[in-house]
N, C-alpha and C positions, 0 to 999 in steps of 0.2 A: 493647073489651077485649083486652085483652093477653095471649097465650098464651105459656107458656116451655114448651120443651119438653128433656127428654133421653132418656138412653138408657131412663131406667128410671121417670119419672116426668113429669107431664104437668099443669099446673095454670095458672088464671088469675091475673090481677090485674084491681082495677078502673082507669078512667080517670081522668083528671083528674090526675096530679101527675108528673113524673120521678122515673123508676125509676131505681136502682142496685141490681144484681143480684149477690149473692156466692153462687154457686153451684160444684158438684162435677159436673167433665164428664166422669167415669167413671162415676156410676152413685148409686144411693142413692136416699135420698128427700131432701126440702128442702120447708121451710117460712118462714111469714112470721116474723122474730124480733124486728124491730123497726122502728119509725117514727121517722125523727128529722130533726132541721132541721139539713142541709150549710151550713158558712159556706161561702162563696167563697175558695177559694184564690190565692193572689199568682202562680201560673201561669194563671190563669182557664180550668184546664181541669174545674173542677167550678163552676156557677152555679146549682146548683140550690138551691129553697126548701123542697123536703122528699125526700124519698124513701122506698122500701121495701127494705129489705135482706133478701135470702132465703141463708140459710147452711147449709151440710153438708162437713163437713169429712172427711177418710178419708188416713190413712197412704197415701204410696205415695213409693217410692225416698228415704227419710229427710225428705220435705216434707210438710207439709200442702198438699194441691193444690186451690188455691182461683182459681179466674179472676172477676176481675171485671167487671161490662159498666155503662158509665154511659151512661144516654141522657138528652138535652136535653127541654124538655118538649112535644114534638111526639108521643111517645111516648104511649101509651094513650087517643088521640085518635080513632082510627080501627080498624079491625079489623086486627090485625098478628099474626106468629107470630115467636118468636126459638128456632132453633133451635142448640143448641152438642153439639159432637161432639169428642171425642178422636180424631186421627185415625191415632194410634200405635195403636190396638184395632180398628181396621177396615181394612176391604179396601183403602179408598182412601189409605191409609197405604203398601201396597206400593209404588203409583203413585209418591208422592210422594219416596219413597226412591230411585228410580231418576231423580231429576230433579239435576243438577248444582248443587251447593249454592255459594254466593259462595266465591269464595277465600280461603284462609286463616281460613275459618272452623266451627266445630264447633257444632253443634245443643247446646242447652243446657235444651232445655224439651220437652216432645211437641210436638206440631202440633196446631193446634187449627182446626176449621172452626165459623164463628159463621153463620149462615144467616137474616136478617131481612127479614121483608116487613112492607108498609102499602100494602094495594091494589095491590100487585106493584111497589112501587117498595122500596129498600134503604134502610134507616134508617141515619145515621150513629150510631157512639158510641166510647168510648173502653174499651180493655181493659186490665185490669192482668194481668197473666202471671206467675206466680211462677217463680223459676230454679230447675232441680235442685243446689242447691248444693253436693254433694258432688263435680262436676266442672265447677266454674266457678273457674278459676285467679286472675282479676281482673275482680270484678263490673263496674267503670268500662268494662272494655270490651265489656259484653253490650248487644247494640241488638236491637229487634223487627224483624222482616222480615214481610211481606207478601209472599203468592203472587201471582205476575202471569200466569195461566193463557194469556192473548196470547204472550208474551213467552218463557214456560216458563223462569222463572229468579224467585228472590227477591230481592224489593228492601228495603234499607235504610229504616226508619220513624222520625221523630223518636221520642225513649223519653228517658223522665223513670227515674231509676234508685234505689232507695232498698234501699241495703245492709242498713240495720236490720231492715227486712220480707223482704227478698231478690226483691223482684219489679221488674219493668220496667212501665211504663205507657205505650201507643201510643195515636194516634188510628186509626181504621179505615182512613180515607182512600180508602174504595171498595175495599177489598180484604176479604176472607173467609175465608181461610186466612191462619196467623200463626204463628210459631215465634219462639224467642228465641234467639239466635247469637251468640259470643263470639270477637270477632276477635283475630289475632296477626298485626298487620301488623311487617314487620320490616324497614328502611332500612340498608345497610351504609355511609353515610356520617355517622351519629352518636357516631362514635367520640370526638371531640374536642367533643362538646356532651353528655357525660350529664348534665347538670343539665336537660336539654330530654327526654332522651329518653321517659323515662315521659309526658311531658305531650303528646308528639307521638305515638305509638304508643296512646294514648288517645283522642283525637281522631281518626288515622285509622280506627280501629275504629269510631269514629260517624259515619265518613264527614262530619267537619268540615273536616278537612284532606287532601290527596291528594298523593302521592309521584308519582313518574314512573316510565315505563315500565322504566327499565334498572334499576328498584327502588332508586334514590335521593331522598332529601329535599331535598335541598339545603338544608339549614338557612341556610347564610350568604347565601343569596339574599335580596334587598331586597325588600320587601313595600313596594305601591303600595297606596293608599287604597282602591281599589274589592277589591282582594282580602280586607284584611283587613275589609270591610265585609262582604264574603261570608263569612269565616268568624263574626262575629257572628251574622248573619241564621240562617245553619245550625246555629252551637251553641244558639242562645236559639229556636229552632224559630219564628222572627216570621214572623205574615203579617200583610200589610198591604196600600195601595194599591198597584199596579203601574203607574198610569197617570202618576206624577209626572215626566216624561221631560224632561229638561234637554238642551240643546243639545251636549253632549259625551260624554253617555250613550245616543242614541238609535241602534239597531240594534246596540249591543253587548253581550257576555256576559254583562257585568254591570248590563245598564237594568234589569230586575227587583229588583234586590239595592239600587239605587242609588234607586230609588224607594222600597222599603220605608224605607229609612234614612232617606229625608227626610220621611216619614208619619209616623215615631218621634221627628221630630228629632235624631236622631243627627247629623247631619250639616245644613248649611247653604249653601244656593245664591246665589252670586253674580254679577249677569247671567245668568241661566238657566244656570251653570255651576257642578258641583262638585269638576272637577279629578281625575276618577276614575284618571288612569295616573300621577300624581304621585308619587312616593316619600314614603312615610309617615314622617317623623321622630317623635320622642319627644313633643313638646310636642301635637301633633297625636294620637297616641294616646292622651294621656292625657284630653285635651279628648271625645274619641268614648267614651271608658270612663266619663268621668263623666256623660256624657249617657245612658249605657246605664242607668246607677245610678238614673236618676229614674223609671226606670221599676219601680224593686222600692224604694219611698221608706222602707219598714220596715226596712231593712237596716242594721246598726250597722257603728259603726266598728270595724276589729281593729288600728288601730296610731294612735300618738300624731304628730300633726302635725310634721313636721320642716321646718327650715328651712334650704334648700341655700346651698350657698357661692355656685352661681353664680344665685341669685335672680333676679338683676340681668337677666341674661342670657333669662331666658324673657319670650315676647311677652306684651303686655297682655290681652289674649284670651284666654289658657292659663292665666293665674295660680291660676285659680280649679282648672280640670280635673286642676292636676297635684296642685294639694294634694288634693283630692277623692281623686283616684285613689293617692295614697300612703295616705289614712287607711284606704280600703277593702281596702287590702293587695294593690292590683294591680297597680302598680309602684312600685321601690325606687330608690333613687339610685345610682351610681356612684361608692364611696368618700363623699366630703362633697359632692359635686355632681350634679344633676339631667341634665347637659348635653342641655339641649331641642332643640338643633338635628340630634342625632346620627340616623342613617338607622336604620328598623326593619327585623330579617332574619325570615325564617322560622322560626328557633327561638326567639327573642325573641316574635315575635307570639302561638307555639300555648302557650308557657307562660304568659303572659296569658290567652288563651280557655281553658286548662284552669281558670285560679284562678277568672274568671269564673265557669263551671259549676260551681264547687263552691260561690262566693258566692250564687249565685241557686239554689242546691238542684235543679241539672239534674241534677248527681252528688250523691249525698246519702248 
């Protein structure tokens, strides 16, 4: 039996199916309004075959404040309890307010606590939280945060943005207290890179890329294969095998990221090496991006194929990747040429990763 508790309601659900709850955390009543089939989504966050939807809506700060919790097929198989509370309306909220927020982040949602128990163990789930839209400047910079009660700080979590619905979807990741925050990172050295500024700032707010302690981004700095792979894994929130260790990745900071990339076949190893510290050139980046798009097979091309004037200088193994990345709208030429052997800098990498996030609907 699954028991769902709120401030003013308490009801039970039968066991035997995955559950999707849409409930009002402020108070009021709730009832089962729908039993439906949920088709798996491309991001694989919803794989349920059936769900029960409970819904209650109340106007709050010009938004309909609804929080959605989505559980896997383990829920309802044992004695379980789920409690959702809006901490902004409880004494615990005063404690949260005393805690230092992440640098240059403003809260754009109430703070919620979700308590789940299954015979004494926590349940894992996805939580969708509405933004308080009248205080959001750029919804693409909004990220879900989980509160670490041991470290006494907020940690950014992998987030899927839906600007049409005004919501952010995040995985619980063993956290129980959540909020949405809008980051506003500023870097002093992007003056000559205005074409990349928005991409850099959005990705920095989402913790996909990072600046330096002196407040710079160093957009001109060349990117290695390991650095680019790390950006992709973080941006797409990829989870995979972490035990595919190569001779040139063992005990390195990028060991986990390169292993995940190998697991998803984003890169290939040669003689048990992947050359992670080699500076990435444009044809290598295009090939990696084409491999990424194999994870999203239903994505449509955004541009017609272009024949570059320097096509003969593109390595044979990279021809397909260059063509696909161009047709997906991820990379363009420079004038009439592609310049496949040119290196990639941090500004160019950020622009590509931002576009990739749009195409794969992480930013929607």
